[in-house]
BALOBA-1460 file (C-alpha; in Angstrom, 3 decimals):
// residues 383
<rec num="1" residu="m" x="115.187" y="100.493" z="87.813"/>
<rec num="2" residu="i" x="112.055" y="98.931" z="86.413"/>
<rec num="3" residu="a" x="112.344" y="98.508" z="82.632"/>
<rec num="4" residu="l" x="109.396" y="100.635" z="81.472"/>
<rec num="5" residu="s" x="109.786" y="102.970" z="78.524"/>
<rec num="6" residu="r" x="108.560" y="106.544" z="78.768"/>
<rec num="7" residu="n" x="106.864" y="105.962" z="75.423"/>
<rec num="8" residu="d" x="104.911" y="103.007" z="76.802"/>
<rec num="9" residu="n" x="101.241" y="103.976" z="77.085"/>
<rec num="10" residu="s" x="100.225" y="101.208" z="79.507"/>
<rec num="11" residu="v" x="98.654" y="101.939" z="82.908"/>
<rec num="12" residu="l" x="101.721" y="100.626" z="84.725"/>
<rec num="13" residu="s" x="104.095" y="102.749" z="82.659"/>
<rec num="14" residu="r" x="102.009" y="105.910" z="83.080"/>
<rec num="15" residu="w" x="101.952" y="105.268" z="86.822"/>
<rec num="16" residu="w" x="105.704" y="104.621" z="87.058"/>
<rec num="17" residu="w" x="106.672" y="107.830" z="85.240"/>
<rec num="18" residu="t" x="104.217" y="110.082" z="87.097"/>
<rec num="19" residu="v" x="104.088" y="108.816" z="90.687"/>
<rec num="20" residu="d" x="106.309" y="110.472" z="93.300"/>
<rec num="21" residu="r" x="108.717" y="107.576" z="93.812"/>
<rec num="22" residu="l" x="110.398" y="109.106" z="96.857"/>
<rec num="23" residu="m" x="107.094" y="109.533" z="98.654"/>
<rec num="24" residu="l" x="106.086" y="106.011" z="97.605"/>
<rec num="25" residu="v" x="109.315" y="104.583" z="99.034"/>
<rec num="26" residu="l" x="108.817" y="106.482" z="102.307"/>
<rec num="27" residu="v" x="105.274" y="105.150" z="102.683"/>
<rec num="28" residu="l" x="106.246" y="101.557" z="101.845"/>
<rec num="29" residu="a" x="109.233" y="101.769" z="104.217"/>
<rec num="30" residu="l" x="106.942" y="102.919" z="107.031"/>
<rec num="31" residu="i" x="104.523" y="100.043" z="106.407"/>
<rec num="32" residu="v" x="107.300" y="97.441" z="106.481"/>
<rec num="33" residu="l" x="108.895" y="99.116" z="109.512"/>
<rec num="34" residu="g" x="105.564" y="98.795" z="111.310"/>
<rec num="35" residu="l" x="105.739" y="94.993" z="111.049"/>
<rec num="36" residu="w" x="109.264" y="94.934" z="112.447"/>
<rec num="37" residu="l" x="108.252" y="97.140" z="115.369"/>
<rec num="38" residu="a" x="105.260" y="94.865" z="116.011"/>
<rec num="39" residu="l" x="107.765" y="92.077" z="116.654"/>
<rec num="40" residu="t" x="109.052" y="94.009" z="119.657"/>
<rec num="41" residu="a" x="105.807" y="95.256" z="121.163"/>
<rec num="42" residu="s" x="103.037" y="92.723" z="120.543"/>
<rec num="43" residu="p" x="104.325" y="89.284" z="121.751"/>
<rec num="44" residu="a" x="104.192" y="90.369" z="125.408"/>
<rec num="45" residu="v" x="100.600" y="91.569" z="125.018"/>
<rec num="46" residu="a" x="99.565" y="88.363" z="123.217"/>
<rec num="47" residu="e" x="101.049" y="86.170" z="125.970"/>
<rec num="48" residu="r" x="99.338" y="88.245" z="128.636"/>
<rec num="49" residu="l" x="96.008" y="87.618" z="126.854"/>
<rec num="50" residu="g" x="96.684" y="83.884" z="126.651"/>
<rec num="51" residu="l" x="97.298" y="83.937" z="122.882"/>
<rec num="52" residu="d" x="100.141" y="82.636" z="120.757"/>
<rec num="53" residu="s" x="103.071" y="85.028" z="121.189"/>
<rec num="54" residu="m" x="103.116" y="85.765" z="117.442"/>
<rec num="55" residu="y" x="99.343" y="86.276" z="117.174"/>
<rec num="56" residu="f" x="99.426" y="90.033" z="116.600"/>
<rec num="57" residu="v" x="102.557" y="89.813" z="114.451"/>
<rec num="58" residu="k" x="100.852" y="87.338" z="112.128"/>
<rec num="59" residu="k" x="97.783" y="89.565" z="111.870"/>
<rec num="60" residu="q" x="99.995" y="92.575" z="111.222"/>
<rec num="61" residu="g" x="101.793" y="90.652" z="108.484"/>
<rec num="62" residu="l" x="98.498" y="89.714" z="106.841"/>
<rec num="63" residu="f" x="97.267" y="93.292" z="106.813"/>
<rec num="64" residu="l" x="100.679" y="94.507" z="105.697"/>
<rec num="65" residu="g" x="100.242" y="92.585" z="102.445"/>
<rec num="66" residu="v" x="96.739" y="94.014" z="101.975"/>
<rec num="67" residu="s" x="98.003" y="97.515" z="102.731"/>
<rec num="68" residu="l" x="100.879" y="97.297" z="100.268"/>
<rec num="69" residu="g" x="98.433" y="96.216" z="97.592"/>
<rec num="70" residu="a" x="96.008" y="99.018" z="98.505"/>
<rec num="71" residu="v" x="98.688" y="101.708" z="98.261"/>
<rec num="72" residu="l" x="99.860" y="100.510" z="94.846"/>
<rec num="73" residu="i" x="96.435" y="99.858" z="93.321"/>
<rec num="74" residu="v" x="94.815" y="103.092" z="94.499"/>
<rec num="75" residu="s" x="97.857" y="105.175" z="93.514"/>
<rec num="76" residu="m" x="97.455" y="103.878" z="89.928"/>
<rec num="77" residu="m" x="93.899" y="105.199" z="89.701"/>
<rec num="78" residu="s" x="92.990" y="108.362" z="87.842"/>
<rec num="79" residu="t" x="91.668" y="111.401" z="89.702"/>
<rec num="80" residu="d" x="88.146" y="110.671" z="88.449"/>
<rec num="81" residu="l" x="88.301" y="107.047" z="89.577"/>
<rec num="82" residu="v" x="89.538" y="107.966" z="93.070"/>
<rec num="83" residu="r" x="86.740" y="110.515" z="93.351"/>
<rec num="84" residu="r" x="84.152" y="107.904" z="92.370"/>
<rec num="85" residu="l" x="85.636" y="105.436" z="94.842"/>
<rec num="86" residu="a" x="85.213" y="107.979" z="97.652"/>
<rec num="87" residu="i" x="81.700" y="109.057" z="96.650"/>
<rec num="88" residu="i" x="80.533" y="105.436" z="96.546"/>
<rec num="89" residu="g" x="82.436" y="104.504" z="99.695"/>
<rec num="90" residu="f" x="81.072" y="107.376" z="101.795"/>
<rec num="91" residu="p" x="77.441" y="106.163" z="102.137"/>
<rec num="92" residu="i" x="78.665" y="102.574" z="102.542"/>
<rec num="93" residu="t" x="80.861" y="103.498" z="105.509"/>
<rec num="94" residu="l" x="78.012" y="105.529" z="107.026"/>
<rec num="95" residu="a" x="75.745" y="102.487" z="106.751"/>
<rec num="96" residu="l" x="78.389" y="100.319" z="108.418"/>
<rec num="97" residu="m" x="78.742" y="102.854" z="111.229"/>
<rec num="98" residu="a" x="74.977" y="102.769" z="111.735"/>
<rec num="99" residu="l" x="75.251" y="98.982" z="111.897"/>
<rec num="100" residu="t" x="77.846" y="99.216" z="114.679"/>
<rec num="101" residu="l" x="75.298" y="101.033" z="116.834"/>
<rec num="102" residu="l" x="72.883" y="98.116" z="116.374"/>
<rec num="103" residu="i" x="74.965" y="94.941" z="116.553"/>
<rec num="104" residu="a" x="78.544" y="95.777" z="117.532"/>
<rec num="105" residu="p" x="79.634" y="94.501" z="120.963"/>
<rec num="106" residu="e" x="80.686" y="97.065" z="123.541"/>
<rec num="107" residu="i" x="84.461" y="97.126" z="124.019"/>
<rec num="108" residu="k" x="85.966" y="99.491" z="126.593"/>
<rec num="109" residu="g" x="82.736" y="101.476" z="126.680"/>
<rec num="110" residu="a" x="82.480" y="101.948" z="122.896"/>
<rec num="111" residu="t" x="80.702" y="100.216" z="119.999"/>
<rec num="112" residu="r" x="83.105" y="100.795" z="117.098"/>
<rec num="113" residu="w" x="83.967" y="97.312" z="115.834"/>
<rec num="114" residu="l" x="81.913" y="94.939" z="113.681"/>
<rec num="115" residu="p" x="82.804" y="91.255" z="114.240"/>
<rec num="116" residu="l" x="83.858" y="89.428" z="111.063"/>
<rec num="117" residu="g" x="84.811" y="85.933" z="112.161"/>
<rec num="118" residu="s" x="88.225" y="86.113" z="113.820"/>
<rec num="119" residu="f" x="88.650" y="89.734" z="112.682"/>
<rec num="120" residu="t" x="86.924" y="92.992" z="113.488"/>
<rec num="121" residu="l" x="86.137" y="95.913" z="111.188"/>
<rec num="122" residu="q" x="86.210" y="99.523" z="112.380"/>
<rec num="123" residu="p" x="84.152" y="101.485" z="109.824"/>
<rec num="124" residu="s" x="85.179" y="104.883" z="111.223"/>
<rec num="125" residu="e" x="88.744" y="104.319" z="110.001"/>
<rec num="126" residu="f" x="87.534" y="103.927" z="106.404"/>
<rec num="127" residu="l" x="85.111" y="106.825" z="106.794"/>
<rec num="128" residu="k" x="87.939" y="109.339" z="107.191"/>
<rec num="129" residu="p" x="89.564" y="109.157" z="103.737"/>
<rec num="130" residu="v" x="86.281" y="108.871" z="101.807"/>
<rec num="131" residu="f" x="84.726" y="111.773" z="103.732"/>
<rec num="132" residu="i" x="87.793" y="113.943" z="103.123"/>
<rec num="133" residu="v" x="87.727" y="113.285" z="99.364"/>
<rec num="134" residu="t" x="83.934" y="113.698" z="99.159"/>
<rec num="135" residu="t" x="84.190" y="117.034" z="100.972"/>
<rec num="136" residu="a" x="86.932" y="118.132" z="98.568"/>
<rec num="137" residu="w" x="84.725" y="117.240" z="95.597"/>
<rec num="138" residu="i" x="81.801" y="119.273" z="96.944"/>
<rec num="139" residu="l" x="83.895" y="122.315" z="97.889"/>
<rec num="140" residu="s" x="85.791" y="122.271" z="94.583"/>
<rec num="141" residu="a" x="82.500" y="122.647" z="92.718"/>
<rec num="142" residu="d" x="82.051" y="126.028" z="94.378"/>
<rec num="143" residu="l" x="85.619" y="127.047" z="93.497"/>
<rec num="144" residu="n" x="84.974" y="126.025" z="89.892"/>
<rec num="145" residu="g" x="82.041" y="128.428" z="89.706"/>
<rec num="146" residu="e" x="79.189" y="125.919" z="89.896"/>
<rec num="147" residu="k" x="76.047" y="127.354" z="91.461"/>
<rec num="148" residu="i" x="75.525" y="124.999" z="94.362"/>
<rec num="149" residu="p" x="75.532" y="125.625" z="98.145"/>
<rec num="150" residu="a" x="78.784" y="123.677" z="98.488"/>
<rec num="151" residu="k" x="79.792" y="124.852" z="101.959"/>
<rec num="152" residu="q" x="76.307" y="124.238" z="103.338"/>
<rec num="153" residu="i" x="76.226" y="120.710" z="101.892"/>
<rec num="154" residu="s" x="79.687" y="120.027" z="103.276"/>
<rec num="155" residu="f" x="78.599" y="121.276" z="106.697"/>
<rec num="156" residu="a" x="75.525" y="119.022" z="106.654"/>
<rec num="157" residu="l" x="77.628" y="115.962" z="105.801"/>
<rec num="158" residu="y" x="80.104" y="116.922" z="108.522"/>
<rec num="159" residu="l" x="77.303" y="117.043" z="111.108"/>
<rec num="160" residu="i" x="76.138" y="113.566" z="110.061"/>
<rec num="161" residu="v" x="79.662" y="112.165" z="110.380"/>
<rec num="162" residu="v" x="80.197" y="113.775" z="113.781"/>
<rec num="163" residu="a" x="76.833" y="112.512" z="115.026"/>
<rec num="164" residu="f" x="77.845" y="108.926" z="114.180"/>
<rec num="165" residu="l" x="81.285" y="109.315" z="115.772"/>
<rec num="166" residu="i" x="79.870" y="110.752" z="118.993"/>
<rec num="167" residu="s" x="77.237" y="108.005" z="119.144"/>
<rec num="168" residu="q" x="79.906" y="105.287" z="119.254"/>
<rec num="169" residu="p" x="81.441" y="107.278" z="121.153"/>
<rec num="170" residu="d" x="84.776" y="108.220" z="119.570"/>
<rec num="171" residu="f" x="85.869" y="111.719" z="120.533"/>
<rec num="172" residu="g" x="89.434" y="111.280" z="119.334"/>
<rec num="173" residu="q" x="88.242" y="110.659" z="115.783"/>
<rec num="174" residu="t" x="85.728" y="113.488" z="116.157"/>
<rec num="175" residu="v" x="88.508" y="115.945" z="116.985"/>
<rec num="176" residu="l" x="90.628" y="114.670" z="114.098"/>
<rec num="177" residu="v" x="87.831" y="114.802" z="111.505"/>
<rec num="178" residu="s" x="86.700" y="118.231" z="112.726"/>
<rec num="179" residu="t" x="90.200" y="119.699" z="112.476"/>
<rec num="180" residu="v" x="90.749" y="118.347" z="108.955"/>
<rec num="181" residu="w" x="87.300" y="119.524" z="107.824"/>
<rec num="182" residu="m" x="87.953" y="123.041" z="109.127"/>
<rec num="183" residu="g" x="91.299" y="123.033" z="107.329"/>
<rec num="184" residu="q" x="89.606" y="122.108" z="104.059"/>
<rec num="185" residu="m" x="86.965" y="124.779" z="104.591"/>
<rec num="186" residu="a" x="89.707" y="127.357" z="105.165"/>
<rec num="187" residu="l" x="91.438" y="126.332" z="101.928"/>
<rec num="188" residu="a" x="88.075" y="126.598" z="100.153"/>
<rec num="189" residu="g" x="87.825" y="130.256" z="101.161"/>
<rec num="190" residu="l" x="85.565" y="130.196" z="104.216"/>
<rec num="191" residu="p" x="85.832" y="133.670" z="105.802"/>
<rec num="192" residu="m" x="87.880" y="133.952" z="108.978"/>
<rec num="193" residu="t" x="84.793" y="135.037" z="110.913"/>
<rec num="194" residu="w" x="83.054" y="131.760" z="110.131"/>
<rec num="195" residu="l" x="86.177" y="129.786" z="110.975"/>
<rec num="196" residu="m" x="86.283" y="131.501" z="114.369"/>
<rec num="197" residu="i" x="82.605" y="130.705" z="114.903"/>
<rec num="198" residu="a" x="83.261" y="127.053" z="113.962"/>
<rec num="199" residu="g" x="86.182" y="126.959" z="116.382"/>
<rec num="200" residu="g" x="83.993" y="128.433" z="119.107"/>
<rec num="201" residu="l" x="81.314" y="125.822" z="118.469"/>
<rec num="202" residu="g" x="84.003" y="123.155" z="118.700"/>
<rec num="203" residu="l" x="85.084" y="124.453" z="122.093"/>
<rec num="204" residu="l" x="81.442" y="124.579" z="123.182"/>
<rec num="205" residu="g" x="81.028" y="120.945" z="122.098"/>
<rec num="206" residu="a" x="84.122" y="119.964" z="124.066"/>
<rec num="207" residu="g" x="82.745" y="121.752" z="127.116"/>
<rec num="208" residu="l" x="79.416" y="119.957" z="126.816"/>
<rec num="209" residu="a" x="81.192" y="116.615" z="126.452"/>
<rec num="210" residu="y" x="83.175" y="117.377" z="129.605"/>
<rec num="211" residu="a" x="80.026" y="118.355" z="131.497"/>
<rec num="212" residu="l" x="77.752" y="115.561" z="130.318"/>
<rec num="213" residu="l" x="80.003" y="112.553" z="129.738"/>
<rec num="214" residu="p" x="81.803" y="111.177" z="132.810"/>
<rec num="215" residu="h" x="84.488" y="109.234" z="130.896"/>
<rec num="216" residu="v" x="85.467" y="112.357" z="128.929"/>
<rec num="217" residu="a" x="85.625" y="114.403" z="132.122"/>
<rec num="218" residu="s" x="87.714" y="111.685" z="133.764"/>
<rec num="219" residu="r" x="90.304" y="111.702" z="130.964"/>
<rec num="220" residu="i" x="90.626" y="115.485" z="131.003"/>
<rec num="221" residu="d" x="90.767" y="115.642" z="134.808"/>
<rec num="222" residu="r" x="93.520" y="113.020" z="134.925"/>
<rec num="223" residu="f" x="95.456" y="114.899" z="132.254"/>
<rec num="224" residu="i" x="95.236" y="118.231" z="134.088"/>
<rec num="225" residu="n" x="95.695" y="116.743" z="137.545"/>
<rec num="226" residu="p" x="97.237" y="113.239" z="137.499"/>
<rec num="227" residu="a" x="96.515" y="112.845" z="141.200"/>
<rec num="228" residu="s" x="92.756" y="112.956" z="140.508"/>
<rec num="229" residu="g" x="92.564" y="109.416" z="139.099"/>
<rec num="230" residu="d" x="94.225" y="106.414" z="137.497"/>
<rec num="231" residu="t" x="97.092" y="107.413" z="135.181"/>
<rec num="232" residu="y" x="98.680" y="103.972" z="134.954"/>
<rec num="233" residu="q" x="99.222" y="103.858" z="131.193"/>
<rec num="234" residu="t" x="100.596" y="107.393" z="131.027"/>
<rec num="235" residu="d" x="102.934" y="106.724" z="133.924"/>
<rec num="236" residu="k" x="104.165" y="103.504" z="132.299"/>
<rec num="237" residu="a" x="104.740" y="105.301" z="129.003"/>
<rec num="238" residu="m" x="106.843" y="107.984" z="130.666"/>
<rec num="239" residu="e" x="108.726" y="105.266" z="132.558"/>
<rec num="240" residu="a" x="109.500" y="103.608" z="129.211"/>
<rec num="241" residu="f" x="110.977" y="106.798" z="127.738"/>
<rec num="242" residu="g" x="113.054" y="107.355" z="130.865"/>
<rec num="243" residu="s" x="114.301" y="103.770" z="130.839"/>
<rec num="244" residu="g" x="115.262" y="103.870" z="127.154"/>
<rec num="245" residu="g" x="117.316" y="107.046" z="127.269"/>
<rec num="246" residu="l" x="119.054" y="108.106" z="124.062"/>
<rec num="247" residu="f" x="119.961" y="104.711" z="122.620"/>
<rec num="248" residu="g" x="117.435" y="102.312" z="124.143"/>
<rec num="249" residu="k" x="117.805" y="98.981" z="125.876"/>
<rec num="250" residu="g" x="117.818" y="96.953" z="122.673"/>
<rec num="251" residu="p" x="115.147" y="95.145" z="120.604"/>
<rec num="252" residu="g" x="113.019" y="92.916" z="122.792"/>
<rec num="253" residu="e" x="114.763" y="94.048" z="125.987"/>
<rec num="254" residu="g" x="112.082" y="96.449" z="127.183"/>
<rec num="255" residu="v" x="110.165" y="95.559" z="130.352"/>
<rec num="256" residu="v" x="107.553" y="98.309" z="130.559"/>
<rec num="257" residu="k" x="105.543" y="96.692" z="127.742"/>
<rec num="258" residu="l" x="104.981" y="93.669" z="130.004"/>
<rec num="259" residu="g" x="102.546" y="95.719" z="132.077"/>
<rec num="260" residu="l" x="101.305" y="98.208" z="129.459"/>
<rec num="261" residu="p" x="97.828" y="97.073" z="128.252"/>
<rec num="262" residu="d" x="97.927" y="98.910" z="124.902"/>
<rec num="263" residu="a" x="101.644" y="98.472" z="124.216"/>
<rec num="264" residu="h" x="100.972" y="97.203" z="120.680"/>
<rec num="265" residu="t" x="98.404" y="99.872" z="119.726"/>
<rec num="266" residu="d" x="97.987" y="103.304" z="121.320"/>
<rec num="267" residu="y" x="101.280" y="103.211" z="123.262"/>
<rec num="268" residu="i" x="103.624" y="101.521" z="120.810"/>
<rec num="269" residu="f" x="105.684" y="104.724" z="120.536"/>
<rec num="270" residu="a" x="106.552" y="104.352" z="124.230"/>
<rec num="271" residu="v" x="107.797" y="100.807" z="123.542"/>
<rec num="272" residu="i" x="109.928" y="102.169" z="120.704"/>
<rec num="273" residu="g" x="111.326" y="104.782" z="123.079"/>
<rec num="274" residu="e" x="112.370" y="102.173" z="125.646"/>
<rec num="275" residu="e" x="113.856" y="99.605" z="123.278"/>
<rec num="276" residu="f" x="115.382" y="101.849" z="120.599"/>
<rec num="277" residu="g" x="115.854" y="105.125" z="122.452"/>
<rec num="278" residu="a" x="115.035" y="108.781" z="121.876"/>
<rec num="279" residu="i" x="117.270" y="109.049" z="118.806"/>
<rec num="280" residu="a" x="115.377" y="106.254" z="117.021"/>
<rec num="281" residu="g" x="112.089" y="107.861" z="118.069"/>
<rec num="282" residu="v" x="113.138" y="111.157" z="116.502"/>
<rec num="283" residu="m" x="114.230" y="109.380" z="113.322"/>
<rec num="284" residu="l" x="110.832" y="107.711" z="113.099"/>
<rec num="285" residu="l" x="109.139" y="111.095" z="113.481"/>
<rec num="286" residu="l" x="111.365" y="112.464" z="110.706"/>
<rec num="287" residu="l" x="110.071" y="109.679" z="108.467"/>
<rec num="288" residu="f" x="106.506" y="110.761" z="109.183"/>
<rec num="289" residu="a" x="107.475" y="114.396" z="108.634"/>
<rec num="290" residu="g" x="109.148" y="113.515" z="105.335"/>
<rec num="291" residu="i" x="105.919" y="112.022" z="104.011"/>
<rec num="292" residu="v" x="103.901" y="115.060" z="105.100"/>
<rec num="293" residu="v" x="106.355" y="117.622" z="103.723"/>
<rec num="294" residu="r" x="106.779" y="115.728" z="100.465"/>
<rec num="295" residu="g" x="103.016" y="115.586" z="100.000"/>
<rec num="296" residu="l" x="102.480" y="119.262" z="100.788"/>
<rec num="297" residu="a" x="105.303" y="120.277" z="98.441"/>
<rec num="298" residu="h" x="103.281" y="118.953" z="95.512"/>
<rec num="299" residu="l" x="100.392" y="121.254" z="96.381"/>
<rec num="300" residu="v" x="102.273" y="124.570" z="96.220"/>
<rec num="301" residu="n" x="101.610" y="124.985" z="92.493"/>
<rec num="302" residu="e" x="98.494" y="122.803" z="92.249"/>
<rec num="303" residu="e" x="95.873" y="124.466" z="90.044"/>
<rec num="304" residu="n" x="93.132" y="121.844" z="90.288"/>
<rec num="305" residu="p" x="90.919" y="122.770" z="93.304"/>
<rec num="306" residu="f" x="89.709" y="119.223" z="93.848"/>
<rec num="307" residu="r" x="93.175" y="117.684" z="93.926"/>
<rec num="308" residu="l" x="94.398" y="120.483" z="96.182"/>
<rec num="309" residu="l" x="91.604" y="120.099" z="98.746"/>
<rec num="310" residu="a" x="91.600" y="116.290" z="98.673"/>
<rec num="311" residu="a" x="95.365" y="115.797" z="98.946"/>
<rec num="312" residu="a" x="95.708" y="118.519" z="101.588"/>
<rec num="313" residu="g" x="92.960" y="116.925" z="103.682"/>
<rec num="314" residu="l" x="94.462" y="113.442" z="103.454"/>
<rec num="315" residu="i" x="97.922" y="114.722" z="104.368"/>
<rec num="316" residu="m" x="96.478" y="116.704" z="107.294"/>
<rec num="317" residu="q" x="94.750" y="113.577" z="108.559"/>
<rec num="318" residu="f" x="97.960" y="111.556" z="108.376"/>
<rec num="319" residu="g" x="100.056" y="114.229" z="110.085"/>
<rec num="320" residu="l" x="97.540" y="115.104" z="112.799"/>
<rec num="321" residu="q" x="96.920" y="111.446" z="113.663"/>
<rec num="322" residu="t" x="100.657" y="111.012" z="114.133"/>
<rec num="323" residu="l" x="100.904" y="114.115" z="116.339"/>
<rec num="324" residu="i" x="97.946" y="113.040" z="118.479"/>
<rec num="325" residu="n" x="99.329" y="109.552" z="119.093"/>
<rec num="326" residu="v" x="102.829" y="110.817" z="119.926"/>
<rec num="327" residu="g" x="101.361" y="113.603" z="122.087"/>
<rec num="328" residu="v" x="99.403" y="111.071" z="124.131"/>
<rec num="329" residu="n" x="102.490" y="108.879" z="124.553"/>
<rec num="330" residu="l" x="104.516" y="111.883" z="125.749"/>
<rec num="331" residu="a" x="101.730" y="112.960" z="128.139"/>
<rec num="332" residu="i" x="101.247" y="116.331" z="126.431"/>
<rec num="333" residu="l" x="97.733" y="115.409" z="125.270"/>
<rec num="334" residu="p" x="94.921" y="113.547" z="127.074"/>
<rec num="335" residu="s" x="94.416" y="109.912" z="126.092"/>
<rec num="336" residu="k" x="92.389" y="109.589" z="122.862"/>
<rec num="337" residu="g" x="92.849" y="106.011" z="121.634"/>
<rec num="338" residu="m" x="94.484" y="107.071" z="118.343"/>
<rec num="339" residu="t" x="96.775" y="104.692" z="116.471"/>
<rec num="340" residu="l" x="100.247" y="105.578" z="115.178"/>
<rec num="341" residu="p" x="99.890" y="105.339" z="111.366"/>
<rec num="342" residu="f" x="101.180" y="102.032" z="109.932"/>
<rec num="343" residu="v" x="102.994" y="101.219" z="113.204"/>
<rec num="344" residu="s" x="100.255" y="100.446" z="115.728"/>
<rec num="345" residu="s" x="98.630" y="97.048" z="115.496"/>
<rec num="346" residu="g" x="95.196" y="97.210" z="113.889"/>
<rec num="347" residu="g" x="93.996" y="95.960" z="110.537"/>
<rec num="348" residu="s" x="91.262" y="98.532" z="109.878"/>
<rec num="349" residu="s" x="93.564" y="101.441" z="110.676"/>
<rec num="350" residu="m" x="96.410" y="100.123" z="108.530"/>
<rec num="351" residu="v" x="94.304" y="99.336" z="105.450"/>
<rec num="352" residu="a" x="92.320" y="102.589" z="105.682"/>
<rec num="353" residu="l" x="95.536" y="104.604" z="105.986"/>
<rec num="354" residu="a" x="96.956" y="102.696" z="103.007"/>
<rec num="355" residu="i" x="93.912" y="103.649" z="100.942"/>
<rec num="356" residu="g" x="94.338" y="107.277" z="102.056"/>
<rec num="357" residu="m" x="98.017" y="107.349" z="101.135"/>
<rec num="358" residu="g" x="97.264" y="105.632" z="97.832"/>
<rec num="359" residu="m" x="94.765" y="108.418" z="97.136"/>
<rec num="360" residu="t" x="97.386" y="111.019" z="98.038"/>
<rec num="361" residu="l" x="99.897" y="109.459" z="95.662"/>
<rec num="362" residu="a" x="97.241" y="109.397" z="92.917"/>
<rec num="363" residu="f" x="96.394" y="113.081" z="93.427"/>
<rec num="364" residu="t" x="100.048" y="114.152" z="93.375"/>
<rec num="365" residu="r" x="101.033" y="112.315" z="90.178"/>
<rec num="366" residu="r" x="102.478" y="114.644" z="87.566"/>
<rec num="367" residu="n" x="103.351" y="114.479" z="83.855"/>
<rec num="368" residu="r" x="107.042" y="115.211" z="84.244"/>
<rec num="369" residu="f" x="108.438" y="113.121" z="81.397"/>
<rec num="370" residu="i" x="106.242" y="113.615" z="78.345"/>
<rec num="371" residu="q" x="108.133" y="112.727" z="75.163"/>
<rec num="372" residu="p" x="107.434" y="113.830" z="71.562"/>
<rec num="373" residu="g" x="104.833" y="111.592" z="70.005"/>
<rec num="374" residu="f" x="103.601" y="110.310" z="73.376"/>
<rec num="375" residu="d" x="99.850" y="109.691" z="73.591"/>
<rec num="376" residu="p" x="98.470" y="112.563" z="75.733"/>
<rec num="377" residu="v" x="95.090" y="110.889" z="76.159"/>
<rec num="378" residu="g" x="96.550" y="108.094" z="78.240"/>
<rec num="379" residu="w" x="98.367" y="110.600" z="80.441"/>
<rec num="380" residu="r" x="95.139" y="112.257" z="81.458"/>
<rec num="381" residu="a" x="94.695" y="109.432" z="83.932"/>
<rec num="382" residu="a" x="97.378" y="111.075" z="86.038"/>
<rec num="383" residu="e" x="95.904" y="114.568" z="85.823"/>
């Protein structure tokens, strides 16, 4: 155990004695596990693209170090500092998303990535955590009795975010952000009638997207009726699960990844299923579930409205993103291009998720070990 006294009033000591160490270990284990799994899935894709076989592994390793640092640094921040980080970051990410519409190259029919030398930046990934925390801050003001139209302001910001996401277009992220936002609104006391109206508007939006956007209609049609179009990736993913069985074919022994275009990103769970088997897949899902359950457990007795809404939103985002990715891999959801948190290759996704989990760890820190004579002022950083 790290040699830090409970009577030490330093930032590091306050963090060590208040952070949820089990949740921290689970998050760090998932990040490191993601690099190991990249070793099995990405070399085949890199070779197919004419790159060095370890190209994606090296990039994953680089972003792994950044992500580990982000989790630790953000989790040490006080509630006020995390809130300020989100409020400042929100307009910056919106500006970057506007920039993608102007200068970003079109990749697979979407303009979501800003070129930065040999790397690309996806601003929408960073938008999610800062929008969630900003929304929590606005809604908590209403719960604290401040006379501001909090729900109306939150709704206006939500419409701006959705407009940018649809413009890219990115309907997977739109669905994710919309679901989390509605969850936060429900926790903030929005009447059930309004939630039903919001849900109805969401269904109307989905119907309009189906009617007006051919690529959305194509994805839904192929999901409902596979015979109506190309379902190559879905078919390959299901072939991978069938080939792996319960125990898998062994690390590096999978063959489906050789012909699966997104084996290292959207469909990495299928590669895991083939090489490590269904049992390993379930164990990985239990790791995700452990993080979600552990985070939600902290909120049962949470009395601070801001921390409750912010942490709940961040945990919902993490859990729903996992469910969407796995659902697509198992062919129970239409393809959405959603990464598996900390496992899929992708620097923007990994770092943004690390910031989000760092925020969650910061919001769930508790003063569990206060000793007589301990300086209470320093401990307020964890409250």
